C-alpha positions as CSV (number, residue, x, y, z in Angstrom):
1,M,0.1,0.0,-0.1
2,T,1.4,3.4,-1.2
3,I,1.0,6.2,1.5
4,S,0.7,9.7,0.2
5,K,2.4,12.2,2.4
6,A,2.1,16.0,2.7
7,L,4.0,18.4,4.9
8,T,2.6,21.8,5.8
9,I,5.0,24.6,7.0
10,A,2.8,27.1,8.6
11,G,1.7,28.9,11.7
12,S,-0.7,27.4,14.3
13,D,-4.3,28.8,14.5
14,S,-5.6,28.2,17.9
15,G,-9.1,28.7,16.8
16,G,-8.7,25.7,14.3
17,G,-10.0,27.4,11.1
18,A,-6.9,28.2,9.3
19,G,-3.1,27.4,9.7
20,I,-1.7,24.0,10.3
21,Q,-5.0,23.0,11.8
22,A,-6.8,23.6,8.4
23,D,-4.1,22.0,6.6
24,L,-4.0,18.7,8.5
25,K,-7.8,18.6,8.5
26,T,-7.8,18.9,4.7
27,F,-5.0,16.4,4.1
28,Q,-7.0,13.9,6.2
29,E,-10.1,14.4,4.3
30,L,-8.3,13.9,1.0
31,N,-6.7,10.6,2.2
32,V,-3.2,12.0,2.7
33,F,-0.9,11.5,5.7
34,G,-0.4,14.9,7.1
35,M,2.8,16.2,8.8
36,S,3.7,19.7,10.1
37,A,6.5,22.2,10.9
38,I,5.2,25.1,13.0
39,T,6.5,28.4,12.2
40,A,4.6,30.4,14.6
41,V,2.0,30.2,17.3
42,T,-1.0,32.4,17.0
43,A,-3.7,33.2,19.6
44,Q,-6.5,33.5,17.3
45,N,-10.3,33.1,17.0
46,T,-13.2,34.0,14.6
47,L,-12.9,37.6,16.0
48,G,-9.2,38.2,15.1
49,V,-5.6,37.6,15.7
50,H,-4.7,38.4,19.4
51,G,-1.0,37.6,19.2
52,V,1.8,36.1,17.0
53,Y,4.6,34.3,18.6
54,P,7.1,33.1,16.0
55,L,9.4,30.1,16.7
56,S,13.2,30.3,16.4
57,V,14.6,29.5,13.1
58,E,16.6,26.6,14.8
59,A,13.1,25.1,16.0
60,I,11.5,25.4,12.6
61,V,14.5,23.8,10.8
62,K,14.8,21.0,13.3
63,Q,11.1,20.1,12.6
64,I,11.5,20.0,9.0
65,E,14.8,18.0,9.0
66,A,13.0,15.4,11.3
67,I,10.6,15.0,8.6
68,G,13.0,15.0,5.7
69,S,15.5,12.5,7.4
70,D,12.7,9.9,8.1
71,L,9.2,10.1,6.7
72,G,9.9,12.3,3.6
73,A,7.1,14.1,1.7
74,N,5.3,13.9,-1.7
75,A,4.3,17.4,-1.5
76,V,4.9,20.5,0.6
77,K,2.8,23.4,1.4
78,T,4.0,26.7,2.9
79,G,1.8,29.2,4.8
80,M,2.5,31.8,7.3
81,L,6.3,32.1,7.4
82,F,6.3,35.5,9.2
83,S,10.0,36.6,8.6
84,G,12.6,36.8,5.8
85,E,15.0,34.7,8.0
86,I,12.3,32.0,8.2
87,I,11.6,32.1,4.6
88,K,15.3,31.7,3.7
89,A,15.7,28.8,6.0
90,V,12.6,27.1,4.9
91,S,13.8,27.5,1.2
92,E,17.1,25.9,2.1
93,C,15.5,23.0,3.6
94,I,13.3,22.4,0.6
95,T,16.3,22.5,-1.6
96,K,18.3,20.2,0.7
97,F,15.8,17.4,0.6
98,N,15.1,17.9,-3.3
99,W,11.3,18.1,-2.6
100,E,8.9,18.4,-5.3
101,N,5.2,19.6,-5.7
102,I,5.8,22.9,-3.6
103,V,2.7,24.9,-3.1
104,V,3.2,28.4,-1.9
105,D,0.3,29.9,-0.1
106,P,1.7,33.6,0.4
107,V,-0.1,34.4,3.8
108,M,0.2,38.0,4.5
109,I,-2.9,39.2,6.1
110,A,-5.5,37.6,8.5
111,K,-9.4,38.1,7.9
112,G,-9.5,40.5,10.6
113,G,-6.8,42.7,9.0
114,A,-3.7,41.7,11.2
115,S,-0.4,41.6,9.2
116,L,1.0,38.0,9.4
117,L,4.3,38.7,7.3
118,Q,6.9,41.3,8.0
119,N,7.6,43.7,5.2
120,E,11.2,42.5,4.8
121,A,9.8,39.1,4.1
122,I,8.2,39.9,1.0
123,I,11.6,40.3,-0.6
124,A,12.8,37.0,0.7
125,L,9.6,35.5,-0.7
126,K,10.3,36.7,-4.1
127,E,14.0,35.9,-4.2
128,H,14.0,32.4,-2.4
129,L,10.6,30.7,-2.1
130,I,8.6,31.6,-5.1
131,P,11.4,30.3,-7.5
132,L,10.8,26.9,-5.8
133,A,7.0,26.9,-6.1
134,T,5.2,24.4,-8.3
135,V,2.2,26.3,-7.7
136,I,1.5,29.8,-5.9
137,T,-2.0,30.6,-4.8
138,P,-2.4,34.3,-3.9
139,N,-5.5,36.1,-3.4
140,I,-6.1,39.5,-5.0
141,P,-4.5,41.7,-2.1
142,E,-1.4,39.3,-1.8
143,A,-1.0,39.5,-5.6
144,E,-1.1,43.3,-5.6
145,V,1.7,43.4,-2.9
146,L,3.9,40.7,-4.9
147,T,3.4,42.2,-8.1
148,E,3.3,46.0,-7.2
149,M,0.1,46.5,-9.3
150,S,-3.5,47.2,-8.8
151,I,-5.9,44.4,-9.7
152,Q,-9.4,45.4,-10.5
153,S,-10.4,43.1,-13.4
154,I,-9.9,39.8,-15.0
155,E,-7.4,41.3,-17.4
156,D,-5.5,42.6,-14.3
157,R,-5.4,39.0,-12.8
158,R,-4.1,37.7,-15.9
159,E,-1.2,40.2,-15.9
160,A,-0.4,39.5,-12.2
161,A,-0.3,35.9,-13.1
162,K,2.2,36.6,-15.7
163,R,4.3,38.5,-13.5
164,L,4.3,35.8,-10.6
165,H,5.2,33.4,-13.2
166,Q,8.3,35.5,-14.2
167,L,9.3,35.3,-10.6
168,G,9.9,31.7,-10.9
169,A,6.6,29.8,-9.9
170,T,5.8,27.1,-12.5
171,Y,2.0,27.6,-12.0
172,V,0.0,30.5,-10.7
173,V,-3.5,30.3,-9.3
174,M,-4.9,33.7,-9.1
175,K,-7.9,33.3,-6.8
176,G,-11.0,35.4,-7.4
177,G,-12.5,35.4,-3.8
178,H,-11.8,39.3,-3.4
179,G,-13.0,40.1,-6.9
180,N,-16.2,41.8,-7.8
181,E,-17.6,39.6,-10.6
182,E,-21.0,38.0,-9.8
183,E,-19.6,34.7,-10.3
184,L,-16.3,33.6,-8.7
185,V,-13.6,33.0,-11.1
186,D,-10.2,31.4,-10.2
187,I,-7.4,31.7,-12.9
188,L,-4.8,29.0,-13.4
189,Y,-1.8,30.0,-15.7
190,D,1.1,27.6,-16.8
191,G,3.3,30.1,-18.5
192,A,1.4,29.6,-21.8
193,E,-2.3,29.1,-21.2
194,F,-5.0,30.4,-18.9
195,T,-7.5,27.8,-17.4
196,Y,-10.6,29.4,-15.7
197,F,-12.4,27.8,-12.8
198,T,-15.9,29.2,-11.8
199,G,-18.0,28.9,-8.9
200,K,-21.0,30.3,-7.1
201,R,-20.1,33.4,-4.9
202,M,-21.6,32.8,-1.3
203,E,-22.8,35.7,0.8
204,T,-21.3,34.7,4.2
205,R,-18.8,35.9,6.6
206,N,-17.7,32.3,7.4
207,T,-14.6,32.1,5.3
208,H,-11.8,32.0,7.8
209,G,-9.2,29.6,6.5
210,T,-10.3,29.5,2.9
211,G,-6.9,30.1,1.5
212,C,-5.1,27.7,3.7
213,T,-7.6,25.1,3.0
214,F,-7.6,25.6,-0.8
215,A,-3.8,25.6,-1.1
216,A,-3.8,22.4,1.3
217,A,-6.3,20.7,-1.0
218,V,-4.0,21.3,-4.0
219,T,-1.2,20.0,-2.0
220,A,-3.0,16.8,-1.0
221,E,-3.9,16.0,-4.7
222,L,-0.4,16.7,-6.0
223,A,1.1,14.3,-3.3
224,K,-1.2,11.6,-4.5
225,G,0.3,12.2,-8.1
226,E,-2.5,14.3,-9.6
227,T,-1.7,16.9,-12.4
228,V,-1.8,20.5,-11.3
229,K,-5.1,21.3,-13.3
230,D,-6.8,18.2,-11.7
231,A,-5.6,19.1,-8.3
232,V,-6.8,22.8,-8.6
233,N,-10.1,21.5,-9.8
234,T,-10.5,19.2,-6.7
235,A,-9.4,22.0,-4.5
236,K,-12.0,24.1,-6.0
237,Q,-14.8,21.7,-5.3
238,F,-13.5,21.1,-1.9
239,I,-13.5,24.8,-0.7
240,Q,-16.7,25.4,-2.5
241,A,-18.4,22.8,-0.3
242,A,-16.7,23.9,2.8
243,I,-17.9,27.5,2.3
244,E,-21.4,26.5,1.3
245,D,-22.0,24.0,4.1
246,D,-20.4,26.3,6.8
247,L,-20.6,25.5,10.5
248,E,-21.8,29.0,11.8
249,I,-19.7,28.9,14.8
250,G,-17.9,31.8,16.6
251,G,-18.9,35.5,16.7
252,G,-16.8,36.7,13.8
253,H,-15.3,35.4,10.7
254,G,-16.2,31.6,11.3
255,P,-14.4,28.7,9.9
256,T,-15.3,26.5,6.8
257,N,-16.6,22.9,7.0
258,H,-13.6,20.6,6.1
259,W,-15.7,17.6,6.1
260,A,-18.5,18.9,3.7
261,Y,-16.6,17.7,0.5
262,Q,-16.4,14.0,1.6
263,K,-20.0,14.1,3.0
264,R,-21.3,15.3,-0.4
265,K,-19.2,12.5,-2.2
266,R,-20.9,10.0,0.0
267,G,-24.3,11.5,-0.6
268,V,-24.7,12.4,3.0
269,E,-27.0,15.3,4.0
């Protein structure tokens, strides 16, 4: 029996909706063995981020090396990396273990507006991590920071995807959750062609962790040997179900429902 394994290198969300908690839940739901290296601990709930406590670079590297020297990984997802020093160290570890199927979710700002990435880290992200990315999955605000351009339209998103591809990412997924179209449109760019994934836009405040969950679903599918296009398609279905069948817990931006996708597949109401 072949076991597909995925590693998430990201921050911990004490509220359970985003970060490594969301990643591990997603890996499990998609039948992938999940492992983690925690970069920072956040005090967080649906109302916002109340504290961010980064781990030392040594602690992060030790976690990654423990995985790489024993278990290995078929795919790796990065999330909140906080500082340039951490980004450089993570990039070096990925290179050291010759890991493939690298999914970079450039986490910068929490739903409540709190900054989760230091400014100097943006340069390190561009120089060290994005060139290693099989797939990068920015939302519109994140893409605006990385490309230094305003993104208002579908054409702007296509241009941003081209710029991110030029930074070294093999594939770019420009997510449309922050767009203003009636229908939600995600765009996949491979350096030559654009593929569009559409979905129903939901009027809900319970979207905490959607970016983490989407990227984790892509990671899980790549770990199982799926193509990038098929992985993105599954991730799109996974997050659509998670948002539509939300849990309605907490007093702010509530989490999505990580078990909704599998319940739908089984035909369970």
